[in-house]
C-alpha positions in Angstrom: -2.3 17.4 -9.0 -3.4 14.1 -7.5 -1.8 10.9 -8.7 -3.8 7.8 -9.7 -2.6 5.2 -12.3 -3.9 2.4 -14.4 -2.1 -0.9 -14.0 -1.6 -1.6 -17.7 0.9 1.1 -18.5 1.0 3.2 -15.4 3.6 5.8 -14.7 4.0 7.1 -11.2 5.9 10.1 -12.5 2.9 11.4 -14.3 0.8 13.9 -12.6 -2.8 13.3 -13.7 -5.4 10.6 -13.5 -5.5 8.3 -16.5 -8.2 6.4 -18.5 -7.2 3.7 -20.9 -9.9 3.0 -23.6 -9.9 -0.4 -25.3 -12.1 1.0 -28.0 -10.9 0.9 -31.6 -13.4 3.6 -32.6 -11.6 6.3 -34.6 -11.6 9.9 -33.4 -11.1 12.3 -36.3 -10.1 15.7 -35.2 -8.7 14.6 -31.8 -5.1 15.4 -31.2 -2.6 14.8 -28.4 -2.7 17.6 -25.8 -6.3 18.5 -26.5 -8.5 19.1 -23.5 -12.1 17.6 -23.7 -15.0 16.9 -21.5 -15.7 13.2 -20.8 -18.9 11.8 -19.2 -19.4 8.6 -17.3 -22.5 6.9 -18.8 -22.5 3.7 -16.7 -20.3 1.7 -14.3 -19.5 -1.9 -15.1 -17.5 -2.4 -11.9 -15.1 -0.3 -9.7 -12.5 -0.2 -12.5 -14.5 -0.6 -15.7 -16.9 2.0 -17.0 -18.7 3.2 -20.1 -17.7 6.8 -21.0 -18.6 9.2 -23.8 -16.2 11.5 -25.6 -17.3 13.8 -28.4 -20.6 11.8 -28.6 -18.8 8.5 -29.0 -19.3 5.8 -26.3 -16.5 3.4 -25.3 -15.5 1.1 -22.5 -12.5 2.4 -20.4 -10.3 0.8 -17.7 -9.5 3.0 -14.7 -8.4 3.0 -11.1 -10.3 6.2 -10.6 -13.5 5.8 -8.7 -16.3 7.7 -10.4 -20.0 7.4 -10.5 -22.5 7.3 -13.4 -23.3 10.9 -14.5 -19.9 12.4 -13.5 -18.5 14.9 -16.0 -14.7 15.4 -16.0 -12.1 17.5 -17.9 -9.5 15.3 -19.6 -6.4 15.8 -21.7 -5.5 13.5 -24.6 -2.2 11.9 -23.7 -1.7 9.3 -26.4 -3.8 7.9 -29.4 -1.8 4.7 -30.1 -1.7 1.9 -29.2 -4.5 2.9 -26.8 -6.4 6.1 -26.3 -5.1 7.5 -23.0 -6.9 10.4 -21.3 -5.6 12.2 -18.2 -8.0 13.9 -15.9 -7.2 17.5 -15.2 -6.7 18.7 -11.6 -10.1 20.2 -11.3 -11.7 17.0 -12.6 -10.9 14.8 -9.5 -11.6 15.2 -5.8 -9.5 14.2 -2.8 -12.6 12.4 -1.4 -12.7 10.1 -4.4 -9.0 9.5 -4.0 -9.3 8.5 -0.4 -12.3 6.3 -1.1 -10.4 4.5 -3.8 -7.5 3.7 -1.5 -9.9 2.5 1.2 -11.5 0.2 -1.2 -8.2 -1.1 -2.3 -7.2 -1.8 1.3 -10.5 -3.6 2.2 -10.6 -5.6 -1.0 -7.0 -6.7 -0.8 -6.3 -7.4 2.9 -3.4 -9.7 2.1 -2.0 -7.4 -0.6 1.3 -6.8 1.3 1.9 -10.5 1.9 1.1 -11.3 -1.7 3.4 -8.5 -2.8 6.3 -10.0 -0.9 5.6 -13.6 -2.0 5.2 -12.6 -5.6 8.5 -10.6 -5.5 10.5 -13.8 -5.2 8.9 -15.1 -8.4 9.1 -11.9 -10.3 12.7 -11.1 -9.5 14.0 -14.6 -9.7 12.2 -15.9 -12.8 13.8 -16.9 -16.1 11.8 -14.2 -17.8 13.8 -11.6 -16.0 16.9 -12.6 -17.8 15.2 -11.7 -21.1 14.6 -8.2 -19.9 18.1 -7.3 -18.6 19.1 -6.2 -22.1 16.6 -3.3 -21.7 16.7 -2.6 -18.0 19.7 -2.2 -15.6 20.5 -5.4 -13.7 21.8 -3.3 -10.8 18.3 -1.8 -10.3 16.7 -5.2 -9.9 19.4 -6.2 -7.4 18.7 -3.0 -5.3 14.9 -3.9 -5.3 15.5 -7.5 -4.3 17.9 -6.5 -1.5 15.4 -4.0 -0.1 12.6 -6.6 -0.3 14.7 -9.1 1.7 15.3 -6.5 4.4 11.5 -5.9 4.7 10.8 -9.5 5.7 10.9 -10.3 9.4 13.1 -13.4 9.6 16.0 -14.9 11.4 18.3 -12.7 9.3 16.5 -9.4 10.2 15.2 -9.9 13.7 18.4 -8.7 15.3 18.3 -5.3 13.6 16.2 -2.3 14.5 13.6 -3.9 12.3 10.5 -1.8 12.7 12.1 1.6 12.3 14.1 0.4 9.3 10.9 -1.2 7.9 8.9 2.0 7.9 11.7 3.9 6.1 12.7 1.2 3.6 9.1 0.5 2.6 8.4 4.2 2.0 5.8 4.8 4.7 7.6 7.8 6.1 6.6 9.8 3.0 3.0 10.2 4.5 3.1 13.9 5.0 4.5 14.5 1.5 1.9 12.2 -0.1 -0.9 14.1 1.7 0.3 17.4 0.1 0.1 15.6 -3.3 -3.3 14.1 -2.6 -4.7 17.6 -1.7 -3.1 19.1 -4.8 -0.7 21.3 -2.8 2.4 19.7 -4.4 3.6 17.6 -7.3 6.0 14.6 -7.1 9.4 15.4 -8.6 12.3 13.2 -9.2 13.9 14.1 -5.9 10.9 13.3 -3.8 11.1 9.5 -4.0 14.5 8.5 -2.7 15.8 5.3 -4.3 16.9 3.8 -1.0 13.2 2.8 -0.2 11.1 0.3 -2.1 8.5 2.8 -3.2 11.1 5.0 -4.8 12.8 2.1 -6.6 9.5 0.7 -7.9 8.4 4.1 -9.1 11.5 4.5 -11.2 11.1 0.9 -12.5 7.5 1.6 -13.4 8.5 4.6 -15.5 11.1 2.6 -17.3 8.7 -0.3 -18.0 6.0 2.2 -19.3 8.5 3.7 -21.7 9.5 0.3 -23.0 5.8 -0.8 -23.4 4.9 2.4 -25.2 7.7 1.8 -27.7 7.2 -2.0 -28.2 8.0 -2.4 -31.9 11.4 -3.9 -31.1 10.0 -6.4 -28.5 9.1 -10.0 -29.4 5.9 -11.6 -28.1 7.5 -13.3 -25.1 9.5 -10.1 -24.1 6.4 -8.0 -24.2 4.5 -10.5 -22.1 7.2 -10.6 -19.5 7.4 -6.8 -19.4 3.7 -6.5 -19.1 3.5 -9.0 -16.3 6.3 -7.2 -14.4 4.7 -3.8 -15.0 1.4 -5.0 -13.5 3.2 -6.4 -10.5 5.2 -3.2 -10.0 2.2 -0.9 -10.3 0.1 -3.1 -8.0 2.9 -3.0 -5.4 3.1 0.8 -5.5 -0.6 1.0 -5.0 -0.3 -1.4 -2.0 2.4 0.8 -0.4 0.4 4.0 -1.1 -2.7 2.4 0.5 -0.6 1.9 3.6 0.3 5.5 3.6 -3.2 6.8 3.0 -4.9 4.6 5.7 -2.3 5.9 8.2 -3.2 9.4 7.3 -6.9 8.6 7.9 -6.2 6.7 11.1 -3.9 9.4 12.5 -6.5 12.2 12.0 -9.6 10.2 12.9 -8.5 7.8 15.7 -5.0 8.9 16.9 -3.5 5.6 15.8 -1.3 4.0 13.2 -1.4 0.6 11.5 1.7 -1.2 10.3 1.5 -4.5 8.5 4.6 -6.5 9.0 5.5 -9.5 6.7 6.8 -12.6 8.5 8.6 -15.4 6.8 7.2 -18.9 7.6 8.2 -22.2 6.1 5.0 -22.2 4.0 5.2 -18.6 2.8 4.9 -15.0 3.9 2.2 -13.9 6.3 1.4 -10.5 7.8 1.2 -9.4 11.4 -0.7 -6.2 12.1 0.6 -3.7 14.6 -1.8 -0.9 15.8 -0.2 2.0 17.7 -2.7 4.2 19.6 -1.5 7.4 21.2 -3.0 10.0 23.5 -2.8 13.3 21.6 -3.7 15.4 24.7 -0.9 14.0 26.8 1.6 15.0 24.1 0.2 18.5 23.8 0.1 19.2 27.5 3.7 18.0 28.0 2.7 15.1 30.2 4.2 11.6 29.9 3.3 10.3 26.5 0.8 7.5 26.6 0.7 4.7 24.0 -1.1 1.4 23.5 0.5 -1.0 21.0 -1.5 -4.0 19.9 0.0 -6.9 17.8 -2.4 -9.2 16.0 -0.6 -12.4 14.9 -1.5 -15.8 13.4 1.5 -18.0 13.9 1.9 -21.4 12.1 2.5 -23.4 15.3 1.4 -21.1 18.1 -1.9 -20.1 16.4 -3.8 -16.8 17.0 -2.1 -14.4 19.4 -2.8 -10.8 20.6 0.0 -8.9 22.3 -1.1 -5.7 24.1 1.3 -3.2 25.6 0.5 0.0 27.4 3.2 2.7 27.9 3.0 5.8 30.0 6.3 7.6 30.0 8.9 4.9 30.8 6.4 2.6 32.5 5.1 -0.4 30.6 2.6 -3.3 31.0 2.5 -6.2 28.5 0.0 -8.9 28.2 0.2 -11.8 25.7 -3.0 -13.6 24.8 -3.1 -17.0 23.1 -5.8 -19.7 22.7 -4.1 -22.9 23.8 -3.0 -23.5 27.4 0.1 -25.4 26.3 1.1 -22.6 24.1 0.6 -20.2 27.0 2.9 -22.2 29.2 5.5 -22.2 26.5 5.4 -18.4 26.0 5.3 -17.8 29.8 8.8 -19.4 30.0 10.1 -16.4 28.0 8.4 -13.7 30.1 11.4 -13.2 32.4 13.7 -12.7 29.4 11.3 -10.1 28.0 11.2 -8.3 31.3 15.0 -8.1 31.5 15.1 -6.8 27.9 12.6 -4.1 28.7 14.6 -3.1 31.8 17.8 -3.0 29.7 16.4 -0.3 27.4 15.3 1.9 30.4 11.6 0.8 30.9 10.0 0.4 34.3 8.1 -2.8 34.0 4.9 -3.0 35.9 3.7 -6.3 34.5 4.5 -8.9 31.8 2.4 -12.0 31.5 0.8 -14.5 29.2 -2.8 -15.6 29.5 -5.0 -18.1 27.7 -8.6 -16.9 27.4 -11.4 -15.7 25.2 -12.1 -15.9 21.5 -9.2 -14.1 19.9 -10.7 -14.3 16.4 -13.8 -12.5 17.6 -11.7 -10.0 19.7 -9.7 -9.2 16.6 -12.8 -8.8 14.4 -14.5 -6.6 17.0 -11.4 -4.3 17.1 -11.4 -4.0 13.4 -15.1 -3.3 13.1 -14.7 -0.4 15.5 -12.1 1.2 13.2 -12.9 3.8 10.5 -11.0 1.6 8.0 -13.6 -1.1 8.2 -16.8 1.0 8.7 -18.7 0.6 5.4 -20.4 4.0 5.9 -17.1 5.8 5.5 -16.9 4.7 1.9 -20.4 6.0 1.2 -19.4 9.4 2.7 -16.4 9.6 0.5 -18.2 8.4 -2.6 
């Protein structure tokens, strides 16, 4: 069954969609495990809606994207402290799932940067010390270590950063996630290896949910700290999953990938975006594989930059674009070093140069608008 979760007490080891009702309306005759039909009466926003269950109307919070008039089969998961309904497999479509992730990506363009920045506060706060009596300290240390390795900095630039980044973030589970999205497989305990961030956060999400569901032994401050951490963890998992889903969409529709890379700057974490375009026909026909790699960067001192590289077999061209002429001269002084580095790894370098020209902000915007990810009509088709 597909996986979608509500931030309040999500569990990424469940295997159904969940609604959480804030209503205190009693439901005599309803029991845990019962399967019912719920109807969407009206939408308040993308995540809040008015639903009806056994003739009783209530507000519900959900990450599931549904429209007014939809009818869905649900199973009663819990009655207290909230009514939790999980949508059965037949009650949710892949198109709705994809549309929901696209909306998340578009409405949270800096989600990855915020996730990394917030991690420092979440995993270094005084509140965390209060929680260690309930959660293994070693698990937090693993998460923090992986998070540090995902930031491009002076400490990580000498490593095989991009390859390690894709694995450690959890993006290499794309094909497995697609099976889950389409209902061909369920996620089991062995499918989310703990050496990547998504796997670690998923395990922590489950632990936090269990604690929050059995909250009688928690004091007010502990519950608040657990709830804040739980919301951060579930939002982070959604951010990683959105990266996986958009790459599935891009791969199938445009023969490209998008990787958002967090860079450490003195004033915080910013993201650079790397698009990798490939020629599917050249790969199938056994010719030299052809790729185009485009980096969109906004550096603190150097400003807007676009780096475009074209590869055909072992031949490469690389052009660096920047706005300021002085910046261009500075970057040009490193072009010979870049050329030697490319030769050292076996590339035949046709051209490497830096130029100062054009409106790079507009060039970036035009590139994005031509992508399926930013085409507003795509959401309408999914919806």
